[in-house]
TIVO-2410 file (N, C-alpha, C; in nm, 3 decimals):
# residues 165
REC num residu      c1      c2      c3 atome chaine
REC   1      M  -2.761   0.278  -0.045     N      A
REC   1      M  -2.652   0.219  -0.119    CA      A
REC   1      M  -2.665   0.067  -0.112     C      A
REC   2      D  -2.651   0.000  -0.226     N      A
REC   2      D  -2.664  -0.146  -0.224    CA      A
REC   2      D  -2.538  -0.210  -0.165     C      A
REC   3      I  -2.552  -0.335  -0.127     N      A
REC   3      I  -2.445  -0.407  -0.056    CA      A
REC   3      I  -2.319  -0.419  -0.140     C      A
REC   4      N  -2.333  -0.440  -0.270     N      A
REC   4      N  -2.217  -0.455  -0.358    CA      A
REC   4      N  -2.136  -0.325  -0.366     C      A
REC   5      T  -2.205  -0.214  -0.379     N      A
REC   5      T  -2.139  -0.084  -0.382    CA      A
REC   5      T  -2.071  -0.056  -0.250     C      A
REC   6      R  -2.137  -0.090  -0.141     N      A
REC   6      R  -2.079  -0.069  -0.007    CA      A
REC   6      R  -1.948  -0.147   0.009     C      A
REC   7      I  -1.947  -0.272  -0.036     N      A
REC   7      I  -1.827  -0.354  -0.026    CA      A
REC   7      I  -1.714  -0.291  -0.107     C      A
REC   8      V  -1.742  -0.253  -0.230     N      A
REC   8      V  -1.639  -0.192  -0.316    CA      A
REC   8      V  -1.591  -0.060  -0.255     C      A
REC   9      N  -1.681   0.020  -0.203     N      A
REC   9      N  -1.641   0.146  -0.139    CA      A
REC   9      N  -1.547   0.122  -0.022     C      A
REC  10      D  -1.573   0.017   0.058     N      A
REC  10      D  -1.484  -0.015   0.170    CA      A
REC  10      D  -1.348  -0.063   0.120     C      A
REC  11      L  -1.347  -0.140   0.013     N      A
REC  11      L  -1.219  -0.183  -0.045    CA      A
REC  11      L  -1.138  -0.061  -0.088     C      A
REC  12      V  -1.200   0.029  -0.161     N      A
REC  12      V  -1.132   0.149  -0.210    CA      A
REC  12      V  -1.088   0.237  -0.094     C      A
REC  13      A  -1.173   0.254   0.007     N      A
REC  13      A  -1.139   0.337   0.122    CA      A
REC  13      A  -1.018   0.283   0.198     C      A
REC  14      N  -0.992   0.153   0.184     N      A
REC  14      N  -0.877   0.091   0.250    CA      A
REC  14      N  -0.760   0.070   0.154     C      A
REC  15      D  -0.761   0.145   0.046     N      A
REC  15      D  -0.651   0.146  -0.052    CA      A
REC  15      D  -0.627   0.012  -0.120     C      A
REC  16      I  -0.730  -0.070  -0.128     N      A
REC  16      I  -0.719  -0.196  -0.202    CA      A
REC  16      I  -0.738  -0.160  -0.349     C      A
REC  17      E  -0.633  -0.180  -0.425     N      A
REC  17      E  -0.636  -0.139  -0.565    CA      A
REC  17      E  -0.620  -0.255  -0.662     C      A
REC  18      F  -0.607  -0.377  -0.610     N      A
REC  18      F  -0.597  -0.496  -0.694    CA      A
REC  18      F  -0.690  -0.603  -0.636     C      A
REC  19      V  -0.783  -0.650  -0.717     N      A
REC  19      V  -0.876  -0.755  -0.674    CA      A
REC  19      V  -0.881  -0.862  -0.782     C      A
REC  20      T  -0.868  -0.985  -0.737     N      A
REC  20      T  -0.890  -1.097  -0.827    CA      A
REC  20      T  -1.016  -1.170  -0.781     C      A
REC  21      T  -1.088  -1.224  -0.877     N      A
REC  21      T  -1.215  -1.290  -0.847    CA      A
REC  21      T  -1.223  -1.423  -0.919     C      A
REC  22      V  -1.298  -1.514  -0.859     N      A
REC  22      V  -1.330  -1.641  -0.921    CA      A
REC  22      V  -1.482  -1.644  -0.934     C      A
REC  23      P  -1.535  -1.685  -1.048     N      A
REC  23      P  -1.680  -1.679  -1.069    CA      A
REC  23      P  -1.761  -1.749  -0.960     C      A
REC  24      C  -1.872  -1.686  -0.924     N      A
REC  24      C  -1.964  -1.741  -0.825    CA      A
REC  24      C  -2.098  -1.669  -0.842     C      A
REC  25      K  -2.203  -1.746  -0.848     N      A
REC  25      K  -2.337  -1.689  -0.866    CA      A
REC  25      K  -2.371  -1.590  -0.753     C      A
REC  26      Q  -2.342  -1.628  -0.628     N      A
REC  26      Q  -2.375  -1.540  -0.516    CA      A
REC  26      Q  -2.294  -1.410  -0.520     C      A
REC  27      L  -2.173  -1.417  -0.569     N      A
REC  27      L  -2.084  -1.301  -0.568    CA      A
REC  27      L  -2.090  -1.219  -0.696     C      A
REC  28      A  -2.177  -1.256  -0.789     N      A
REC  28      A  -2.182  -1.191  -0.920    CA      A
REC  28      A  -2.200  -1.040  -0.910     C      A
REC  29      G  -2.285  -0.992  -0.821     N      A
REC  29      G  -2.308  -0.848  -0.808    CA      A
REC  29      G  -2.186  -0.773  -0.760     C      A
REC  30      V  -2.116  -0.827  -0.662     N      A
REC  30      V  -1.997  -0.758  -0.612    CA      A
REC  30      V  -1.883  -0.769  -0.713     C      A
REC  31      I  -1.876  -0.880  -0.786     N      A
REC  31      I  -1.774  -0.893  -0.891    CA      A
REC  31      I  -1.799  -0.788  -1.000     C      A
REC  32      D  -1.925  -0.769  -1.038     N      A
REC  32      D  -1.959  -0.665  -1.137    CA      A
REC  32      D  -1.923  -0.526  -1.085     C      A
REC  33      A  -1.946  -0.502  -0.956     N      A
REC  33      A  -1.914  -0.372  -0.897    CA      A
REC  33      A  -1.763  -0.349  -0.893     C      A
REC  34      V  -1.687  -0.454  -0.865     N      A
REC  34      V  -1.540  -0.445  -0.868    CA      A
REC  34      V  -1.494  -0.411  -1.009     C      A
REC  35      E  -1.548  -0.483  -1.107     N      A
REC  35      E  -1.511  -0.461  -1.247    CA      A
REC  35      E  -1.541  -0.318  -1.291     C      A
REC  36      A  -1.650  -0.262  -1.240     N      A
REC  36      A  -1.692  -0.127  -1.280    CA      A
REC  36      A  -1.615  -0.016  -1.208     C      A
REC  37      S  -1.545  -0.051  -1.101     N      A
REC  37      S  -1.476   0.052  -1.024    CA      A
REC  37      S  -1.350   0.100  -1.096     C      A
REC  38      P  -1.339   0.231  -1.118     N      A
REC  38      P  -1.217   0.285  -1.181    CA      A
REC  38      P  -1.097   0.284  -1.086     C      A
REC  39      D  -1.121   0.258  -0.957     N      A
REC  39      D  -1.014   0.261  -0.857    CA      A
REC  39      D  -0.951   0.125  -0.831     C      A
REC  40      I  -1.007   0.021  -0.893     N      A
REC  40      I  -0.960  -0.116  -0.868    CA      A
REC  40      I  -0.918  -0.180  -1.000     C      A
REC  41      Y  -0.799  -0.239  -0.998     N      A
REC  41      Y  -0.752  -0.319  -1.111    CA      A
REC  41      Y  -0.802  -0.461  -1.086     C      A
REC  42      H  -0.890  -0.508  -1.172     N      A
REC  42      H  -0.957  -0.638  -1.154    CA      A
REC  42      H  -0.902  -0.739  -1.253     C      A
REC  43      I  -0.856  -0.852  -1.200     N      A
REC  43      I  -0.812  -0.963  -1.284    CA      A
REC  43      I  -0.891  -1.087  -1.243     C      A
REC  44      P  -0.979  -1.137  -1.330     N      A
REC  44      P  -1.048  -1.263  -1.300    CA      A
REC  44      P  -0.947  -1.378  -1.302     C      A
REC  45      A  -0.968  -1.476  -1.216     N      A
REC  45      A  -0.882  -1.594  -1.209    CA      A
REC  45      A  -0.964  -1.718  -1.239     C      A
REC  46      N  -0.897  -1.822  -1.285     N      A
REC  46      N  -0.965  -1.949  -1.312    CA      A
REC  46      N  -0.984  -2.032  -1.187     C      A
REC  47      K  -0.889  -2.022  -1.094     N      A
REC  47      K  -0.893  -2.099  -0.970    CA      A
REC  47      K  -0.849  -2.010  -0.855     C      A
REC  48      E  -0.893  -2.046  -0.735     N      A
REC  48      E  -0.863  -1.965  -0.617    CA      A
REC  48      E  -0.714  -1.959  -0.585     C      A
REC  49      D  -0.643  -2.070  -0.596     N      A
REC  49      D  -0.500  -2.066  -0.565    CA      A
REC  49      D  -0.424  -1.982  -0.668     C      A
REC  50      E  -0.469  -1.984  -0.791     N      A
REC  50      E  -0.412  -1.897  -0.894    CA      A
REC  50      E  -0.436  -1.750  -0.857     C      A
REC  51      G  -0.556  -1.722  -0.810     N      A
REC  51      G  -0.589  -1.585  -0.768    CA      A
REC  51      G  -0.503  -1.538  -0.653     C      A
REC  52      M  -0.473  -1.629  -0.559     N      A
REC  52      M  -0.386  -1.592  -0.447    CA      A
REC  52      M  -0.245  -1.563  -0.496     C      A
REC  53      G  -0.200  -1.636  -0.597     N      A
REC  53      G  -0.070  -1.608  -0.657    CA      A
REC  53      G  -0.068  -1.470  -0.722     C      A
REC  54      L  -0.176  -1.435  -0.790     N      A
REC  54      L  -0.186  -1.301  -0.850    CA      A
REC  54      L  -0.183  -1.194  -0.741     C      A
REC  55      C  -0.254  -1.219  -0.631     N      A
REC  55      C  -0.255  -1.124  -0.519    CA      A
REC  55      C  -0.116  -1.110  -0.459     C      A
REC  56      A  -0.042  -1.221  -0.448     N      A
REC  56      A   0.095  -1.216  -0.394    CA      A
REC  56      A   0.183  -1.129  -0.484     C      A
REC  57      G   0.169  -1.146  -0.614     N      A
REC  57      G   0.247  -1.064  -0.707    CA      A
REC  57      G   0.214  -0.917  -0.692     C      A
REC  58      A   0.086  -0.887  -0.680     N      A
REC  58      A   0.044  -0.748  -0.662    CA      A
REC  58      A   0.100  -0.692  -0.531     C      A
REC  59      F   0.091  -0.770  -0.425     N      A
REC  59      F   0.142  -0.726  -0.294    CA      A
REC  59      F   0.292  -0.700  -0.300     C      A
REC  60      M   0.365  -0.794  -0.361     N      A
REC  60      M   0.510  -0.777  -0.369    CA      A
REC  60      M   0.548  -0.662  -0.462     C      A
REC  61      G   0.454  -0.622  -0.547     N      A
REC  61      G   0.474  -0.505  -0.633    CA      A
REC  61      G   0.424  -0.376  -0.570     C      A
REC  62      G   0.385  -0.381  -0.442     N      A
REC  62      G   0.347  -0.260  -0.370    CA      A
REC  62      G   0.199  -0.228  -0.368     C      A
REC  63      K   0.114  -0.318  -0.413     N      A
REC  63      K  -0.031  -0.295  -0.414    CA      A
REC  63      K  -0.097  -0.367  -0.296     C      A
REC  64      R  -0.213  -0.319  -0.257     N      A
REC  64      R  -0.295  -0.388  -0.156    CA      A
REC  64      R  -0.397  -0.474  -0.230     C      A
REC  65      P  -0.388  -0.607  -0.214     N      A
REC  65      P  -0.478  -0.696  -0.287    CA      A
REC  65      P  -0.594  -0.748  -0.203     C      A
REC  66      A  -0.692  -0.807  -0.272     N      A
REC  66      A  -0.800  -0.883  -0.210    CA      A
REC  66      A  -0.844  -0.988  -0.311     C      A
REC  67      I  -0.904  -1.095  -0.259     N      A
REC  67      I  -0.958  -1.200  -0.345    CA      A
REC  67      I  -1.105  -1.222  -0.309     C      A
REC  68      I  -1.184  -1.246  -0.411     N      A
REC  68      I  -1.327  -1.276  -0.394    CA      A
REC  68      I  -1.348  -1.415  -0.453     C      A
REC  69      M  -1.398  -1.509  -0.370     N      A
REC  69      M  -1.400  -1.650  -0.409    CA      A
REC  69      M  -1.509  -1.728  -0.334     C      A
REC  70      Q  -1.523  -1.856  -0.368     N      A
REC  70      Q  -1.615  -1.947  -0.300    CA      A
REC  70      Q  -1.542  -2.028  -0.193     C      A
REC  71      N  -1.614  -2.071  -0.091     N      A
REC  71      N  -1.554  -2.156   0.011    CA      A
REC  71      N  -1.524  -2.297  -0.040     C      A
REC  72      T  -1.588  -2.338  -0.148     N      A
REC  72      T  -1.569  -2.474  -0.195    CA      A
REC  72      T  -1.427  -2.500  -0.244     C      A
REC  73      A  -1.347  -2.397  -0.261     N      A
REC  73      A  -1.208  -2.416  -0.306    CA      A
REC  73      A  -1.107  -2.391  -0.195     C      A
REC  74      I  -1.152  -2.378  -0.072     N      A
REC  74      I  -1.058  -2.358   0.039    CA      A
REC  74      I  -0.955  -2.472   0.041     C      A
REC  75      G  -0.999  -2.592   0.014     N      A
REC  75      G  -0.908  -2.707   0.017    CA      A
REC  75      G  -0.790  -2.691  -0.077     C      A
REC  76      V  -0.813  -2.641  -0.198     N      A
REC  76      V  -0.704  -2.628  -0.295    CA      A
REC  76      V  -0.615  -2.507  -0.266     C      A
REC  77      T  -0.655  -2.421  -0.174     N      A
REC  77      T  -0.575  -2.302  -0.144    CA      A
REC  77      T  -0.485  -2.320  -0.022     C      A
REC  78      I  -0.497  -2.431   0.049     N      A
REC  78      I  -0.424  -2.447   0.175    CA      A
REC  78      I  -0.273  -2.430   0.157     C      A
REC  79      N  -0.215  -2.495   0.059     N      A
REC  79      N  -0.070  -2.483   0.038    CA      A
REC  79      N  -0.031  -2.338   0.009     C      A
REC  80      T  -0.108  -2.271  -0.074     N      A
REC  80      T  -0.079  -2.132  -0.107    CA      A
REC  80      T  -0.094  -2.042   0.015     C      A
REC  81      L  -0.198  -2.065   0.093     N      A
REC  81      L  -0.219  -1.984   0.213    CA      A
REC  81      L  -0.104  -1.997   0.312     C      A
REC  82      V  -0.054  -2.119   0.329     N      A
REC  82      V   0.050  -2.143   0.428    CA      A
REC  82      V   0.189  -2.104   0.376     C      A
REC  83      T   0.226  -2.152   0.258     N      A
REC  83      T   0.363  -2.135   0.211    CA      A
REC  83      T   0.389  -2.001   0.143     C      A
REC  84      L   0.286  -1.932   0.106     N      A
REC  84      L   0.304  -1.802   0.040    CA      A
REC  84      L   0.246  -1.690   0.126     C      A
REC  85      T   0.117  -1.692   0.145     N      A
REC  85      T   0.049  -1.582   0.215    CA      A
REC  85      T   0.096  -1.569   0.359     C      A
REC  86      Q   0.091  -1.677   0.435     N      A
REC  86      Q   0.128  -1.667   0.576    CA      A
REC  86      Q   0.279  -1.657   0.596     C      A
REC  87      F   0.355  -1.735   0.520     N      A
REC  87      F   0.501  -1.732   0.536    CA      A
REC  87      F   0.557  -1.592   0.512     C      A
REC  88      Y   0.505  -1.524   0.411     N      A
REC  88      Y   0.554  -1.390   0.379    CA      A
REC  88      Y   0.474  -1.280   0.448     C      A
REC  89      R   0.388  -1.319   0.543     N      A
REC  89      R   0.309  -1.222   0.621    CA      A
REC  89      R   0.236  -1.124   0.529     C      A
REC  90      M   0.166  -1.183   0.433     N      A
REC  90      M   0.092  -1.104   0.336    CA      A
REC  90      M  -0.051  -1.081   0.383     C      A
REC  91      P  -0.090  -0.957   0.401     N      A
REC  91      P  -0.230  -0.932   0.434    CA      A
REC  91      P  -0.317  -0.963   0.312     C      A
REC  92      L  -0.419  -1.042   0.332     N      A
REC  92      L  -0.506  -1.077   0.219    CA      A
REC  92      L  -0.650  -1.091   0.266     C      A
REC  93      P  -0.731  -0.988   0.241     N      A
REC  93      P  -0.874  -1.004   0.269    CA      A
REC  93      P  -0.933  -1.101   0.166     C      A
REC  94      M  -1.003  -1.201   0.217     N      A
REC  94      M  -1.069  -1.300   0.131    CA      A
REC  94      M  -1.220  -1.290   0.154     C      A
REC  95      L  -1.291  -1.232   0.058     N      A
REC  95      L  -1.437  -1.226   0.065    CA      A
REC  95      L  -1.486  -1.356   0.002     C      A
REC  96      I  -1.550  -1.439   0.084     N      A
REC  96      I  -1.580  -1.577   0.044    CA      A
REC  96      I  -1.728  -1.605   0.054     C      A
REC  97      S  -1.788  -1.651  -0.056     N      A
REC  97      S  -1.927  -1.697  -0.047    CA      A
REC  97      S  -1.925  -1.832   0.025     C      A
REC  98      Y  -2.009  -1.842   0.127     N      A
REC  98      Y  -2.014  -1.962   0.211    CA      A
REC  98      Y  -2.129  -2.050   0.164     C      A
REC  99      R  -2.098  -2.134   0.067     N      A
REC  99      R  -2.197  -2.224   0.008    CA      A
REC  99      R  -2.210  -2.350   0.093     C      A
REC 100      G  -2.327  -2.412   0.087     N      A
REC 100      G  -2.346  -2.543   0.149    CA      A
REC 100      G  -2.425  -2.544   0.278     C      A
REC 101      E  -2.482  -2.432   0.316     N      A
REC 101      E  -2.563  -2.429   0.439    CA      A
REC 101      E  -2.708  -2.463   0.408     C      A
REC 102      L  -2.795  -2.447   0.506     N      A
REC 102      L  -2.937  -2.477   0.489    CA      A
REC 102      L  -2.992  -2.404   0.367     C      A
REC 103      G  -3.065  -2.474   0.285     N      A
REC 103      G  -3.124  -2.416   0.166    CA      A
REC 103      G  -3.038  -2.431   0.043     C      A
REC 104      E  -2.918  -2.482   0.057     N      A
REC 104      E  -2.826  -2.500  -0.057    CA      A
REC 104      E  -2.889  -2.597  -0.157     C      A
REC 105      P  -2.901  -2.556  -0.283     N      A
REC 105      P  -2.963  -2.643  -0.384    CA      A
REC 105      P  -2.866  -2.741  -0.450     C      A
REC 106      V  -2.735  -2.724  -0.429     N      A
REC 106      V  -2.636  -2.810  -0.495    CA      A
REC 106      V  -2.569  -2.898  -0.389     C      A
REC 107      A  -2.597  -3.026  -0.394     N      A
REC 107      A  -2.553  -3.119  -0.289    CA      A
REC 107      A  -2.402  -3.120  -0.269     C      A
REC 108      C  -2.324  -3.113  -0.375     N      A
REC 108      C  -2.179  -3.123  -0.359    CA      A
REC 108      C  -2.119  -3.002  -0.285     C      A
REC 109      Q  -2.193  -2.892  -0.275     N      A
REC 109      Q  -2.145  -2.775  -0.202    CA      A
REC 109      Q  -2.143  -2.799  -0.050     C      A
REC 110      V  -2.229  -2.891  -0.005     N      A
REC 110      V  -2.246  -2.913   0.138    CA      A
REC 110      V  -2.119  -2.966   0.204     C      A
REC 111      E  -2.049  -3.056   0.141     N      A
REC 111      E  -1.932  -3.117   0.204    CA      A
REC 111      E  -1.825  -3.016   0.242     C      A
REC 112      M  -1.796  -2.919   0.157     N      A
REC 112      M  -1.693  -2.821   0.192    CA      A
REC 112      M  -1.741  -2.728   0.303     C      A
REC 113      A  -1.870  -2.700   0.307     N      A
REC 113      A  -1.922  -2.615   0.414    CA      A
REC 113      A  -1.897  -2.678   0.551     C      A
REC 114      V  -1.902  -2.809   0.556     N      A
REC 114      V  -1.878  -2.881   0.681    CA      A
REC 114      V  -1.735  -2.858   0.730     C      A
REC 115      H  -1.642  -2.836   0.638     N      A
REC 115      H  -1.500  -2.827   0.674    CA      A
REC 115      H  -1.440  -2.687   0.668     C      A
REC 116      T  -1.508  -2.592   0.607     N      A
REC 116      T  -1.449  -2.459   0.583    CA      A
REC 116      T  -1.398  -2.393   0.710     C      A
REC 117      K  -1.482  -2.376   0.808     N      A
REC 117      K  -1.441  -2.303   0.929    CA      A
REC 117      K  -1.332  -2.376   1.005     C      A
REC 118      A  -1.338  -2.509   1.008     N      A
REC 118      A  -1.235  -2.586   1.078    CA      A
REC 118      A  -1.100  -2.571   1.008     C      A
REC 119      L  -1.100  -2.574   0.875     N      A
REC 119      L  -0.974  -2.558   0.801    CA      A
REC 119      L  -0.915  -2.419   0.825     C      A
REC 120      L  -0.997  -2.316   0.819     N      A
REC 120      L  -0.949  -2.180   0.844    CA      A
REC 120      L  -0.897  -2.166   0.987     C      A
REC 121      A  -0.966  -2.228   1.083     N      A
REC 121      A  -0.920  -2.224   1.223    CA      A
REC 121      A  -0.787  -2.298   1.237     C      A
REC 122      Q  -0.773  -2.412   1.171     N      A
REC 122      Q  -0.648  -2.488   1.177    CA      A
REC 122      Q  -0.530  -2.406   1.123     C      A
REC 123      L  -0.558  -2.321   1.026     N      A
REC 123      L  -0.454  -2.235   0.968    CA      A
REC 123      L  -0.435  -2.104   1.045     C      A
REC 124      N  -0.511  -2.088   1.153     N      A
REC 124      N  -0.506  -1.965   1.235    CA      A
REC 124      N  -0.540  -1.841   1.155     C      A
REC 125      I  -0.636  -1.854   1.065     N      A
REC 125      I  -0.682  -1.741   0.986    CA      A
REC 125      I  -0.808  -1.684   1.052     C      A
REC 126      P  -0.802  -1.558   1.096     N      A
REC 126      P  -0.921  -1.497   1.155    CA      A
REC 126      P  -1.038  -1.504   1.055     C      A
REC 127      T  -1.154  -1.543   1.107     N      A
REC 127      T  -1.270  -1.566   1.021    CA      A
REC 127      T  -1.391  -1.492   1.076     C      A
REC 128      Y  -1.458  -1.422   0.988     N      A
REC 128      Y  -1.579  -1.347   1.022    CA      A
REC 128      Y  -1.690  -1.400   0.933     C      A
REC 129      H  -1.810  -1.412   0.988     N      A
REC 129      H  -1.922  -1.470   0.914    CA      A
REC 129      H  -2.034  -1.367   0.904     C      A
REC 130      F  -2.064  -1.324   0.783     N      A
REC 130      F  -2.171  -1.227   0.760    CA      A
REC 130      F  -2.299  -1.303   0.727     C      A
REC 131      H  -2.399  -1.287   0.815     N      A
REC 131      H  -2.531  -1.349   0.795    CA      A
REC 131      H  -2.634  -1.247   0.746     C      A
REC 132      R  -2.627  -1.127   0.803     N      A
REC 132      R  -2.726  -1.024   0.773    CA      A
REC 132      R  -2.659  -0.908   0.699     C      A
REC 133      E  -2.736  -0.836   0.621     N      A
REC 133      E  -2.682  -0.725   0.543    CA      A
REC 133      E  -2.609  -0.624   0.631     C      A
REC 134      E  -2.660  -0.600   0.751     N      A
REC 134      E  -2.595  -0.502   0.838    CA      A
REC 134      E  -2.458  -0.548   0.888     C      A
REC 135      D  -2.426  -0.676   0.873     N      A
REC 135      D  -2.293  -0.724   0.911    CA      A
REC 135      D  -2.183  -0.658   0.828     C      A
REC 136      V  -2.218  -0.607   0.710     N      A
REC 136      V  -2.119  -0.539   0.626    CA      A
REC 136      V  -2.059  -0.417   0.696     C      A
REC 137      E  -2.126  -0.367   0.800     N      A
REC 137      E  -2.074  -0.254   0.876    CA      A
REC 137      E  -1.937  -0.287   0.938     C      A
REC 138      E  -1.906  -0.416   0.957     N      A
REC 138      E  -1.778  -0.458   1.014    CA      A
REC 138      E  -1.665  -0.464   0.912     C      A
REC 139      L  -1.697  -0.460   0.783     N      A
REC 139      L  -1.597  -0.481   0.679    CA      A
REC 139      L  -1.481  -0.383   0.688     C      A
REC 140      D  -1.508  -0.257   0.707     N      A
REC 140      D  -1.402  -0.157   0.715    CA      A
REC 140      D  -1.302  -0.192   0.826     C      A
REC 141      K  -1.351  -0.230   0.944     N      A
REC 141      K  -1.264  -0.266   1.056    CA      A
REC 141      K  -1.184  -0.392   1.025     C      A
REC 142      I  -1.247  -0.488   0.959     N      A
REC 142      I  -1.178  -0.612   0.922    CA      A
REC 142      I  -1.065  -0.583   0.824     C      A
REC 143      L  -1.091  -0.498   0.727     N      A
REC 143      L  -0.987  -0.462   0.630    CA      A
REC 143      L  -0.871  -0.389   0.697     C      A
REC 144      K  -0.901  -0.299   0.786     N      A
REC 144      K  -0.795  -0.229   0.859    CA      A
REC 144      K  -0.713  -0.329   0.941     C      A
REC 145      Y  -0.780  -0.425   1.002     N      A
REC 145      Y  -0.714  -0.527   1.084    CA      A
REC 145      Y  -0.616  -0.609   1.001     C      A
REC 146      T  -0.657  -0.658   0.885     N      A
REC 146      T  -0.570  -0.744   0.806    CA      A
REC 146      T  -0.444  -0.672   0.761     C      A
REC 147      F  -0.455  -0.543   0.728     N      A
REC 147      F  -0.336  -0.469   0.686    CA      A
REC 147      F  -0.251  -0.424   0.804     C      A
REC 148      M  -0.313  -0.408   0.921     N      A
REC 148      M  -0.238  -0.373   1.041    CA      A
REC 148      M  -0.152  -0.490   1.087     C      A
REC 149      C  -0.207  -0.611   1.084     N      A
REC 149      C  -0.133  -0.726   1.140    CA      A
REC 149      C  -0.068  -0.815   1.034     C      A
REC 150      N  -0.081  -0.778   0.906     N      A
REC 150      N  -0.020  -0.855   0.798    CA      A
REC 150      N  -0.059  -1.003   0.801     C      A
REC 151      K  -0.190  -1.027   0.805     N      A
REC 151      K  -0.244  -1.162   0.805    CA      A
REC 151      K  -0.357  -1.171   0.704     C      A
REC 152      P  -0.377  -1.291   0.649     N      A
REC 152      P  -0.498  -1.309   0.571    CA      A
REC 152      P  -0.618  -1.316   0.665     C      A
REC 153      V  -0.733  -1.271   0.619     N      A
REC 153      V  -0.858  -1.286   0.693    CA      A
REC 153      V  -0.964  -1.338   0.598     C      A
REC 154      A  -1.055  -1.417   0.653     N      A
REC 154      A  -1.165  -1.472   0.575    CA      A
REC 154      A  -1.295  -1.406   0.619     C      A
REC 155      I  -1.369  -1.356   0.522     N      A
REC 155      I  -1.501  -1.299   0.547    CA      A
REC 155      I  -1.599  -1.390   0.475     C      A
REC 156      L  -1.667  -1.476   0.551     N      A
REC 156      L  -1.763  -1.570   0.494    CA      A
REC 156      L  -1.898  -1.500   0.480     C      A
REC 157      T  -1.954  -1.506   0.362     N      A
REC 157      T  -2.083  -1.443   0.336    CA      A
REC 157      T  -2.180  -1.551   0.290     C      A
REC 158      D  -2.282  -1.576   0.370     N      A
REC 158      D  -2.372  -1.686   0.337    CA      A
REC 158      D  -2.491  -1.641   0.252     C      A
REC 159      A  -2.574  -1.735   0.216     N      A
REC 159      A  -2.689  -1.707   0.128    CA      A
REC 159      A  -2.784  -1.605   0.190     C      A
REC 160      T  -2.799  -1.607   0.320     N      A
REC 160      T  -2.887  -1.510   0.386    CA      A
REC 160      T  -2.834  -1.368   0.364     C      A
REC 161      F  -2.704  -1.352   0.374     N      A
REC 161      F  -2.642  -1.222   0.352    CA      A
REC 161      F  -2.670  -1.172   0.210     C      A
REC 162      W  -2.661  -1.264   0.113     N      A
REC 162      W  -2.682  -1.229  -0.028    CA      A
REC 162      W  -2.828  -1.237  -0.070     C      A
REC 163      K  -2.918  -1.266   0.024     N      A
REC 163      K  -3.064  -1.272  -0.001    CA      A
REC 163      K  -3.103  -1.396  -0.084     C      A
REC 164      G  -3.040  -1.510  -0.054     N      A
REC 164      G  -3.083  -1.636  -0.115    CA      A
REC 164      G  -2.986  -1.690  -0.218     C      A
REC 165      Y  -3.017  -1.812  -0.260     N      A
REC 165      Y  -2.933  -1.880  -0.359    CA      A
REC 165      Y  -2.973  -1.843  -0.500     C      A
***
C-alpha cells in the first residue's frame, strides 16, 4: 500500500470525515487520495487559517476534521490556533509538509523551517516529525491521541518522508 493510501485509510479509520487542504507539491499525492476517498468530504482552502476555520465549522457541526497544509503558513495560523482551536478544545490533526530543510530548492522556505517547531512548542501543540516512510505507523496513535485529549497536533512530514522535493 502506498503512503498516501495509508494516510487516508488511517484518517477514515479514525472517523475523520472532513478534510481541508491547501496546495503543496509534496502533499499532492495525499491530497489526491483524500479527494478520491468516498468517506471524506474534501474542501480545498486558499489559506491555512481559512482551512482551520472550515475545520472548526465542521467540528462544531459534529464532524471530525483534519487539515493538510505547509509549514510555511504556521505564522498566519497562530491567532486561529490559539483563539479558536485551543480555546474551544478542538481536536485538529494537522498533516504538515515541513519545507525548508537540507536540500530545499526554494530559499524563502528555509526561514519558516527555522521557526516552525519553536512556534508549535510555544503554543503547546504536540508535534511529531515523520522522516522515514515507516514513521507513518505512528499516525493511527497520533490521531487517537488528538481526539482523546481534544487538542490540535502537528505531524511534520519532511522531504525525506515524501522521497524528495
